[in-house]
C-alpha positions as CSV (number, residue, x, y, z in Angstrom):
1,M,66.6,3.6,-70.8
2,A,68.4,4.3,-67.5
3,E,67.7,2.4,-64.3
4,D,68.0,3.5,-60.7
5,K,67.6,0.6,-58.3
6,N,64.1,-0.7,-59.1
7,I,62.8,2.6,-60.3
8,V,62.5,2.6,-64.1
9,V,63.2,5.8,-66.1
10,D,61.5,5.6,-69.5
11,E,61.1,8.7,-71.7
12,G,61.7,11.0,-68.7
13,K,59.3,9.3,-66.4
14,S,60.4,7.1,-63.5
15,S,58.0,4.3,-63.0
16,I,57.3,2.4,-59.8
17,S,55.5,-0.4,-61.5
18,D,57.2,-1.7,-64.6
19,L,59.9,-4.0,-63.1
20,W,58.1,-5.0,-59.9
21,L,56.4,-8.1,-61.1
22,K,58.8,-10.4,-59.2
23,E,59.0,-8.0,-56.3
24,D,55.3,-8.2,-55.8
25,Y,55.3,-12.0,-55.8
26,W,58.2,-12.2,-53.4
27,A,56.4,-9.8,-51.1
28,I,53.4,-12.2,-51.1
29,W,55.7,-15.2,-50.5
30,L,57.5,-13.6,-47.6
31,G,54.3,-12.4,-46.0
32,A,52.8,-15.8,-46.4
33,V,55.8,-17.5,-44.7
34,I,55.6,-15.1,-41.8
35,L,51.8,-15.7,-41.3
36,L,52.4,-19.5,-41.6
37,V,55.1,-19.5,-39.0
38,G,53.1,-17.3,-36.7
39,S,50.1,-19.6,-37.1
40,L,52.1,-22.7,-36.4
41,I,53.5,-21.2,-33.2
42,Y,50.3,-19.8,-31.7
43,F,47.8,-22.4,-32.8
44,N,49.9,-24.9,-31.0
45,N,50.1,-22.8,-27.8
46,A,46.6,-22.0,-26.9
47,P,45.8,-20.8,-23.4
48,E,45.1,-23.7,-21.0
49,G,41.5,-24.6,-20.7
50,L,40.5,-22.1,-23.4
51,D,37.2,-23.6,-24.4
52,A,36.1,-24.4,-20.9
53,K,36.8,-20.9,-19.6
54,I,35.0,-19.3,-22.5
55,A,32.0,-21.6,-22.0
56,K,31.9,-20.7,-18.3
57,A,32.1,-17.0,-18.9
58,N,29.5,-17.1,-21.7
59,S,27.2,-19.0,-19.3
60,I,27.5,-16.4,-16.7
61,M,26.9,-13.6,-19.2
62,Q,23.8,-15.4,-20.5
63,E,22.4,-15.8,-16.9
64,Q,23.1,-12.2,-16.1
65,A,21.5,-11.0,-19.3
66,E,18.3,-12.9,-18.3
67,Y,18.6,-11.7,-14.7
68,A,18.7,-7.9,-15.3
69,P,17.8,-5.4,-18.0
70,F,21.3,-4.0,-17.9
71,K,24.8,-5.4,-17.8
72,T,25.6,-6.3,-14.2
73,V,28.9,-6.4,-12.3
74,A,29.0,-10.2,-12.8
75,Y,28.4,-9.8,-16.5
76,Y,31.3,-7.4,-16.9
77,E,33.6,-9.6,-14.8
78,A,32.8,-12.6,-16.9
79,Q,33.4,-10.6,-20.1
80,D,36.7,-9.3,-18.7
81,S,37.8,-12.9,-17.9
82,K,37.5,-13.8,-21.6
83,G,39.6,-10.7,-22.4
84,K,42.5,-12.1,-20.4
85,L,42.6,-15.2,-22.6
86,K,45.4,-14.4,-25.0
87,A,47.8,-16.7,-26.8
88,T,50.4,-14.0,-26.5
89,S,50.5,-14.6,-22.8
90,S,52.1,-18.0,-23.3
91,S,55.8,-18.5,-22.6
92,I,56.6,-18.6,-26.3
93,G,54.5,-15.5,-26.9
94,K,56.4,-13.6,-24.3
95,T,59.7,-14.8,-25.7
96,I,58.7,-13.6,-29.2
97,K,57.7,-10.2,-27.8
98,S,61.0,-9.8,-26.0
99,W,63.0,-10.6,-29.1
100,T,61.0,-8.4,-31.5
101,S,60.6,-5.5,-29.1
102,K,60.9,-1.9,-30.3
103,P,62.7,0.7,-28.1
104,K,60.7,1.5,-25.0
105,K,59.1,4.7,-23.9
106,W,61.5,7.2,-22.4
107,K,61.6,10.8,-21.1
108,S,65.0,12.3,-20.7
109,N,67.6,9.5,-21.0
110,P,67.6,7.8,-24.4
111,L,69.4,4.8,-22.8
112,D,66.2,4.0,-20.9
113,A,64.7,3.0,-24.3
114,F,67.1,0.1,-24.6
115,Y,68.3,-0.9,-21.1
116,M,67.1,-1.0,-17.6
117,D,68.6,-3.0,-14.7
118,Q,66.8,-4.5,-11.7
119,A,67.4,-1.5,-9.5
120,G,65.9,0.8,-12.1
121,A,62.8,-1.4,-12.5
122,D,62.4,-1.6,-8.7
123,A,62.7,2.2,-8.3
124,L,60.0,2.8,-10.9
125,N,57.7,0.2,-9.4
126,A,58.2,1.8,-6.0
127,K,57.5,5.3,-7.5
128,Y,54.2,4.3,-9.0
129,K,53.0,1.9,-6.3
130,P,51.2,4.5,-4.1
131,K,49.3,5.7,-7.2
132,Y,48.3,2.1,-8.0
133,E,47.2,1.4,-4.5
134,A,45.0,4.5,-4.5
135,A,43.5,3.5,-7.8
136,A,42.9,0.0,-6.6
137,A,41.2,1.3,-3.4
138,K,39.0,3.6,-5.5
139,T,38.1,0.7,-7.8
140,K,37.2,-1.5,-4.8
141,A,35.0,1.2,-3.3
142,A,33.3,1.9,-6.7
143,K,32.6,-1.8,-7.1
144,M,30.9,-2.0,-3.6
145,A,28.8,1.1,-4.5
146,A,27.9,-0.6,-7.9
147,L,26.9,-3.8,-6.1
148,T,24.8,-1.9,-3.6
149,A,23.0,0.0,-6.3
150,Q,22.5,-3.1,-8.3
151,E,21.0,-5.0,-5.3
152,A,18.6,-2.1,-4.7
153,A,17.4,-2.3,-8.3
154,A,17.1,-6.1,-7.9
155,Q,15.0,-5.6,-4.7
156,A,12.6,-3.7,-6.8
157,T,12.6,-6.5,-9.4
158,F,14.2,-4.0,-11.8
159,T,10.9,-2.2,-12.3
160,N,12.0,1.1,-10.8
161,A,13.6,3.1,-13.6
162,A,15.3,5.5,-11.2
163,L,17.0,2.6,-9.3
164,N,18.0,1.0,-12.6
165,D,19.6,4.2,-13.8
166,E,21.4,4.6,-10.5
167,A,22.8,1.1,-10.8
168,I,23.9,1.7,-14.4
169,S,25.6,4.9,-13.4
170,K,27.4,3.3,-10.5
171,I,28.5,0.4,-12.6
172,A,29.8,2.8,-15.3
173,T,31.8,4.6,-12.5
174,W,33.3,1.3,-11.4
175,R,34.3,0.4,-15.0
176,K,36.0,3.7,-15.4
177,A,37.8,3.3,-12.1
178,R,38.8,-0.2,-13.1
179,Q,40.3,1.0,-16.3
180,A,42.4,3.6,-14.4
181,S,43.5,0.9,-12.0
182,K,44.6,-1.4,-14.8
183,K,46.5,1.4,-16.4
184,A,48.2,2.2,-13.0
185,K,49.0,-1.5,-12.5
186,K,51.1,-1.6,-15.6
187,K,53.4,1.0,-14.1
188,I,54.3,-1.3,-11.2
189,K,55.2,-4.2,-13.4
190,H,58.5,-2.9,-14.7
191,K,61.1,-5.6,-15.3
192,P,64.8,-5.3,-16.3
193,Y,65.5,-5.5,-20.0
194,N,68.4,-5.2,-22.4
195,L,67.3,-4.7,-26.0
196,F,70.7,-4.5,-27.6
197,P,71.1,-8.3,-28.2
198,S,67.4,-8.7,-29.4
199,L,67.7,-5.8,-31.8
200,L,70.8,-7.2,-33.3
201,G,69.2,-10.6,-33.6
202,L,66.1,-9.1,-35.2
203,C,68.2,-7.1,-37.6
204,L,70.0,-10.3,-38.7
205,V,66.8,-12.2,-39.2
206,M,65.2,-9.5,-41.3
207,A,68.4,-9.1,-43.3
208,V,68.4,-12.7,-44.2
209,M,64.6,-12.8,-44.9
210,F,64.8,-9.9,-47.4
211,S,68.2,-10.8,-48.9
212,L,66.9,-14.2,-50.0
213,G,64.2,-12.4,-52.1
214,I,66.8,-9.9,-53.4
215,K,69.0,-12.8,-54.5
216,V,66.2,-14.6,-56.3
217,M,65.1,-11.3,-58.0
218,G,68.7,-11.1,-59.5
219,K,69.7,-8.1,-57.5
220,D,72.9,-7.5,-55.5
221,A,72.2,-9.4,-52.3
222,G,75.7,-8.7,-50.9
223,G,75.3,-5.0,-51.4
224,F,71.8,-5.1,-49.9
225,L,73.1,-6.8,-46.8
226,K,75.8,-4.1,-46.3
227,G,73.3,-1.3,-46.6
228,F,70.5,-3.0,-44.7
229,F,72.2,-2.5,-41.3
230,A,72.3,1.3,-41.9
231,V,68.6,1.3,-42.9
232,F,67.8,-0.7,-39.8
233,A,69.8,1.7,-37.6
234,V,67.8,4.6,-39.0
235,G,64.6,2.7,-38.2
236,V,65.7,2.0,-34.7
237,F,66.5,5.7,-34.2
238,A,63.1,6.6,-35.6
239,Y,61.4,4.3,-33.1
240,L,63.6,5.8,-30.4
241,M,62.4,9.3,-31.2
242,G,58.8,8.3,-31.7
243,Y,58.6,6.7,-28.2
244,Q,60.1,9.8,-26.5
245,A,57.3,10.8,-24.0
246,T,56.6,14.2,-25.5
247,M,56.7,13.0,-29.1
248,K,54.4,10.1,-28.3
249,H,52.0,12.4,-26.5
250,Y,51.7,14.6,-29.5
251,G,51.5,11.8,-32.0
252,I,54.7,12.4,-33.8
253,G,55.4,8.7,-34.5
254,Y,58.1,6.6,-36.0
255,A,57.0,7.1,-39.6
256,A,57.5,10.8,-39.5
257,W,60.8,10.4,-37.7
258,A,62.1,7.8,-40.1
259,I,61.4,10.0,-43.2
260,A,62.8,13.1,-41.5
261,I,66.0,11.4,-40.3
262,G,66.5,9.8,-43.7
263,M,66.0,13.1,-45.5
264,L,68.3,14.9,-43.1
265,V,71.1,12.4,-44.1
266,A,70.3,12.5,-47.8
267,N,70.2,16.3,-48.0
268,T,73.2,17.1,-45.8
269,I,76.1,14.6,-46.0
270,G,74.3,12.6,-48.7
271,T,73.3,9.0,-48.6
272,P,76.5,6.9,-49.0
273,K,76.6,4.7,-52.1
274,W,77.0,1.5,-50.1
275,I,73.6,2.1,-48.5
276,K,71.7,2.7,-51.7
277,P,71.3,-1.0,-52.7
278,A,69.3,-1.5,-49.4
279,L,66.8,1.2,-50.2
280,E,64.2,-1.3,-51.2
281,V,61.2,1.0,-50.3
282,E,58.6,-1.0,-52.1
283,Y,59.8,-4.4,-51.2
284,F,59.6,-3.6,-47.5
285,I,56.2,-1.9,-47.5
286,K,54.6,-4.3,-49.9
287,T,55.5,-7.2,-47.6
288,G,54.1,-5.2,-44.7
289,L,50.9,-4.6,-46.6
290,V,50.4,-8.3,-47.2
291,L,50.6,-8.8,-43.4
292,L,48.2,-5.9,-42.9
293,G,45.6,-8.0,-44.8
294,A,45.5,-10.5,-42.0
295,E,44.5,-7.7,-39.6
296,V,41.4,-6.8,-41.7
297,L,39.0,-9.3,-40.2
298,F,35.5,-9.4,-41.6
299,S,34.1,-10.2,-38.2
300,K,35.1,-6.8,-37.0
301,V,33.5,-5.3,-40.1
302,I,30.3,-7.0,-39.1
303,A,30.6,-5.8,-35.5
304,I,29.9,-2.2,-36.5
305,G,27.5,-3.3,-39.2
306,V,25.8,-1.4,-42.0
307,P,26.3,2.1,-40.5
308,G,30.1,1.6,-40.6
309,I,30.0,0.2,-44.1
310,F,28.1,3.2,-45.4
311,V,30.6,5.6,-43.7
312,A,33.6,3.8,-45.1
313,W,32.5,2.5,-48.5
314,V,30.2,5.3,-49.7
315,V,32.1,8.4,-48.5
316,T,35.5,7.2,-49.5
317,P,35.0,6.7,-53.3
318,V,33.0,10.0,-53.4
319,V,35.8,11.9,-51.8
320,L,38.5,10.2,-54.0
321,I,36.7,10.9,-57.3
322,S,35.7,14.4,-56.3
323,T,39.3,15.3,-55.2
324,F,40.8,13.9,-58.4
325,I,38.3,15.9,-60.5
326,F,38.9,19.0,-58.4
327,G,42.7,18.6,-58.9
328,Q,42.3,18.3,-62.6
329,K,39.6,20.8,-63.4
330,V,39.9,23.5,-60.7
331,I,43.5,23.8,-59.5
332,K,45.0,22.2,-62.7
333,M,47.4,19.7,-61.2
334,P,50.1,19.2,-63.9
335,S,50.6,15.5,-62.9
336,K,47.6,13.3,-63.0
337,S,49.4,10.5,-61.2
338,L,50.4,12.8,-58.3
339,N,46.8,14.0,-58.2
340,M,45.5,10.4,-58.0
341,V,48.0,9.3,-55.4
342,I,47.2,12.2,-53.1
343,S,43.5,11.6,-53.6
344,A,43.8,7.9,-52.7
345,D,46.2,8.6,-49.8
346,M,43.9,11.1,-48.2
347,S,40.6,9.4,-48.9
348,V,41.3,5.7,-48.3
349,C,43.9,5.0,-45.7
350,G,47.1,6.9,-46.1
351,T,50.4,5.1,-46.9
352,S,48.9,1.7,-47.8
353,A,46.6,3.1,-50.4
354,A,49.2,5.5,-51.7
355,I,51.6,2.6,-52.4
356,A,49.0,0.5,-54.2
357,T,47.6,3.4,-56.2
358,A,51.1,4.6,-57.1
359,A,51.9,1.2,-58.6
360,A,48.6,1.2,-60.5
361,C,49.1,4.6,-62.1
362,R,52.9,4.5,-62.5
363,A,53.5,7.4,-60.3
364,K,57.0,8.7,-59.9
365,K,58.8,7.8,-56.7
366,E,59.1,11.6,-55.9
367,E,55.3,11.8,-56.2
368,L,54.8,8.9,-53.8
369,T,57.2,10.4,-51.3
370,L,55.4,13.8,-51.4
371,S,52.0,12.2,-50.9
372,I,53.2,10.1,-47.9
373,G,54.9,13.2,-46.4
374,L,51.7,15.2,-46.6
375,S,49.7,12.3,-45.1
376,L,52.1,12.0,-42.2
377,V,52.0,15.7,-41.4
378,F,48.2,16.0,-41.5
379,T,47.8,12.7,-39.6
380,S,49.9,14.0,-36.7
381,I,47.8,17.2,-36.6
382,M,44.4,15.5,-36.9
383,M,45.0,12.9,-34.3
384,I,45.5,15.7,-31.8
385,V,43.0,18.3,-33.0
386,M,40.0,16.0,-33.7
387,P,39.7,14.4,-30.2
388,A,40.0,18.0,-28.8
389,V,37.2,19.2,-31.1
390,I,35.0,16.2,-30.2
391,K,35.4,16.8,-26.5
392,A,34.8,20.6,-26.8
393,T,31.6,20.0,-28.7
394,A,30.4,17.2,-26.4
395,M,30.0,15.0,-29.5
396,P,28.9,11.4,-28.8
397,H,31.9,9.1,-28.8
398,V,30.4,6.7,-31.3
399,L,29.9,9.6,-33.7
400,G,33.4,11.0,-32.9
401,G,35.0,7.6,-33.4
402,A,33.3,7.1,-36.7
403,W,34.3,10.5,-37.8
404,M,38.0,9.9,-36.9
405,G,38.0,6.4,-38.4
406,G,36.8,7.7,-41.7
407,T,39.2,10.7,-42.0
408,I,42.5,10.1,-40.2
409,D,44.8,8.3,-42.6
410,A,46.9,5.8,-40.6
411,T,45.3,2.9,-38.7
412,G,47.6,3.3,-35.7
413,A,46.9,7.0,-35.5
414,V,43.2,6.3,-35.7
415,A,43.4,3.9,-32.7
416,A,45.5,6.4,-30.7
417,A,43.1,9.3,-31.4
418,G,40.1,7.1,-30.4
419,A,41.9,6.2,-27.2
420,F,42.1,9.9,-26.3
421,L,38.3,9.8,-26.0
422,S,37.3,6.4,-24.7
423,E,37.4,2.7,-25.3
424,K,34.1,2.9,-27.2
425,A,35.5,5.6,-29.5
426,M,38.6,3.7,-30.1
427,F,36.7,0.5,-31.0
428,V,34.4,2.4,-33.5
429,A,37.3,4.4,-35.0
430,A,39.6,1.4,-35.5
431,T,36.7,-0.7,-36.9
432,I,35.7,2.0,-39.4
433,K,39.3,2.2,-40.5
434,M,39.6,-1.5,-41.0
435,I,36.4,-1.5,-43.1
436,Q,38.0,1.3,-45.1
437,N,41.2,-0.7,-45.5
438,V,39.3,-3.3,-47.5
439,L,39.1,-0.7,-50.3
440,I,42.9,-0.8,-50.9
441,G,42.6,-3.6,-53.4
442,V,39.4,-2.2,-55.0
443,T,41.0,1.2,-55.4
444,A,44.2,-0.2,-56.9
445,F,42.2,-2.3,-59.4
446,C,39.9,0.6,-60.4
447,V,42.8,3.0,-60.8
448,A,44.7,0.4,-63.0
449,V,41.6,0.0,-65.2
450,Y,41.1,3.8,-65.5
451,W,44.7,4.5,-66.3
452,C,44.9,1.8,-68.9
453,T,41.6,2.7,-70.6
454,K,41.4,6.4,-70.2
455,V,44.6,8.2,-69.2
456,E,47.2,6.3,-71.2
457,A,44.9,4.8,-73.9
458,E,46.0,5.3,-77.5
459,A,43.5,6.4,-80.1
460,G,41.9,3.5,-81.9
461,K,43.7,1.0,-79.7
462,K,41.7,-1.3,-77.4
463,V,43.3,-2.1,-74.0
464,G,43.1,-5.8,-73.2
465,W,42.7,-7.4,-69.7
466,M,46.4,-8.6,-69.8
467,E,47.6,-5.0,-69.9
468,I,45.3,-4.2,-66.9
469,W,46.7,-7.3,-65.1
470,H,50.2,-6.2,-65.9
471,R,49.5,-2.8,-64.3
472,F,47.6,-4.1,-61.3
473,P,49.8,-4.2,-58.1
474,K,50.1,-8.0,-57.4
475,F,50.8,-7.6,-53.7
476,V,47.2,-6.5,-53.2
477,I,46.2,-10.1,-54.0
478,G,48.3,-11.2,-51.0
479,F,46.5,-8.6,-48.9
480,V,43.1,-9.9,-50.0
481,I,44.0,-13.6,-49.6
482,A,45.4,-13.0,-46.1
483,S,42.3,-11.1,-45.1
484,V,40.0,-13.9,-46.4
485,I,42.0,-16.7,-44.8
486,F,42.3,-15.2,-41.3
487,S,38.7,-13.9,-41.4
488,T,37.6,-17.5,-42.1
489,I,39.8,-18.9,-39.3
490,Y,38.5,-16.2,-36.9
491,T,34.9,-17.0,-37.8
492,S,35.3,-20.8,-37.5
493,L,36.9,-20.4,-34.1
494,G,34.2,-18.1,-32.8
495,S,34.7,-14.5,-31.7
496,D,36.0,-15.5,-28.2
497,A,38.6,-18.1,-29.3
498,G,39.4,-16.0,-32.4
499,F,40.2,-13.0,-30.1
500,A,42.6,-15.2,-28.1
501,M,44.2,-17.2,-30.9
502,V,44.1,-14.9,-34.0
503,D,43.7,-11.3,-32.8
504,H,45.9,-11.7,-29.7
505,G,48.0,-14.5,-31.1
506,V,49.1,-14.7,-34.7
507,I,48.3,-11.0,-35.5
508,R,49.4,-9.0,-32.4
509,G,52.0,-11.5,-31.3
510,F,53.7,-12.0,-34.7
511,S,52.6,-10.5,-38.0
512,K,51.7,-7.0,-36.7
513,I,55.1,-6.8,-35.0
514,F,56.9,-7.5,-38.3
515,R,54.5,-5.3,-40.3
516,G,55.5,-2.4,-38.0
517,W,59.2,-3.0,-38.6
518,F,58.8,-3.4,-42.3
519,F,56.8,-0.1,-42.6
520,C,59.5,1.6,-40.5
521,L,62.3,0.3,-42.8
522,S,60.3,1.5,-45.8
523,F,59.9,5.0,-44.4
524,A,63.6,5.1,-43.5
525,A,64.5,4.1,-47.0
526,I,62.1,6.7,-48.5
527,G,63.9,9.4,-46.5
528,L,67.4,8.2,-47.4
529,A,66.4,8.1,-51.1
530,T,64.8,11.6,-51.2
531,N,66.4,14.8,-52.3
532,F,64.6,18.0,-51.6
533,R,65.6,19.3,-55.1
534,E,63.6,16.4,-56.7
535,L,60.5,17.4,-54.7
536,A,60.7,21.2,-55.2
537,G,59.1,21.1,-58.6
538,Y,56.0,19.3,-57.3
539,F,55.4,22.0,-54.7
540,K,55.3,24.7,-57.3
541,G,52.3,26.9,-56.6
542,G,51.4,24.9,-53.5
543,K,49.0,22.8,-55.5
544,P,49.6,19.5,-53.8
545,L,49.0,21.2,-50.4
546,I,45.8,22.9,-51.7
547,L,44.6,19.6,-53.1
548,Y,45.1,17.8,-49.8
549,V,43.6,20.5,-47.6
550,C,40.5,20.8,-49.9
551,G,40.1,17.1,-50.3
552,Q,40.4,16.4,-46.5
553,S,38.0,19.2,-45.8
554,L,35.4,17.6,-48.0
555,N,36.2,14.2,-46.4
556,L,35.7,15.7,-42.9
557,L,32.3,17.2,-43.8
558,L,30.9,14.2,-45.7
559,T,32.2,11.6,-43.1
560,L,30.7,13.5,-40.2
561,T,27.3,13.9,-42.0
562,M,27.2,10.3,-43.1
563,A,28.2,9.0,-39.7
564,Y,25.5,11.0,-38.0
565,I,22.8,9.9,-40.5
566,M,23.7,6.2,-40.3
567,F,24.4,5.9,-36.6
568,Y,21.8,8.2,-35.2
569,V,19.0,8.5,-37.7
570,V,18.8,5.3,-39.8
571,F,20.3,2.7,-37.4
572,P,20.1,4.1,-33.8
573,E,19.4,0.5,-32.5
574,I,22.8,-0.6,-33.6
575,T,24.4,2.4,-32.0
576,A,22.7,1.6,-28.7
577,K,24.3,-1.8,-28.6
578,I,27.9,-0.6,-29.2
């Protein structure tokens, strides 16, 4: 038996599962520590007067709901006041953000991503100030028009349908103008920054965090530390390219760049030997997936309700199973594990599901890399094309959001694609994807059972539960536990306080930041560990590409059909409230 890092080679097959028992547990421990630290920080730094401000806003909203048959200006203003309550706005929240910041958005000068002096900030603020002032004036005028229309409707005691519709239309115009004004306002709030010290500090913190686990697992901690700085540098460069204005506009994000840059190095000059001990692909991403669990809040699942559950939980397994059978029976995929990983990657939620499924079915590292690569390419295409198609066909944004949420692989790409349409589309798309993310653990478990009892079962030999447990990717347990705990906390606090303390506190202000960095490190490591010659055999005949395209086509068709039936035929009253 030969061993390459933590990839086991047994009888010609490199496994990404056999020796990962300790790694899975350490991913859970590290994820738990990060979530605990974030909780201690933010739960002790709540916005001042949080409960009183929430109670006041809710009182106003209740009064306005009883006053008019539609959401009034005062209703929306009270709702917006709750949205401003965020634990991340505290001084410690701002400090954490500054010390964990990724490279900034830039256009032509890469240095702008890392450094800006006071003069540069002032120049940008002055440049965008006229645009903001025009947007603010437009918002003010739109609000006056909305109040006038609302008063006219009130004078008729809200019994005149035409006046009510006019008020609703004017209020919607004001809301749209207000969103544009808020967006313009951000561009006049530039402040000087220097990310070089913070990036170095962040690198050192993460190096220590991961090296402790490496040491405990009996691996070369010193070698890991030496190589980690190079992996981190590739990650930073990937973020730099992903935040270039043109790249960001077209959705070519850090994940694609990290893999591409790593592959470029690996297949030209070759990845130096001193870097290889730090290519802990699975350790990085498994820890990130544990943190992702905290973001899957059951309250958000409930917000969309039964229609969203049908879209995410009925279509997904149908597509996964159909794609796997299609790959085996029709196009004759030579590798069942590659077939399964691509099917899960495409049908569930991209990289996260691919990692969990690959561990469950003992896929080769090359097969995992190929699957993730296909996912990233098609994700970049779909997040641009789908919003354009939805706009061109005048598809309702709730339907369009549900369609994108159930088909685009990555959670971040789903939110970005939804944002291209509207805030409502973004909300629906992101929520559908979160509901779908719940299936990561279920998929991994089912694949582990199927592989043990069917694919690799020996004739006349019964497979016990211990073998299934051995095969099951343990980090998924951390994902589920994190989801349950933070969903419980969110529910106990209530949706408003949960939004301020959990969503815009522990998650967005701490765990999500580290999760993004861990994913980036993993993609960089994948690229640095990948040789094109190793992947060439898997592309023979174009079968992986055919499988992905056919499976995704089925996914697009079934998801759109199910979303329309659920949101517009079976549960139109839920859709009306979104």
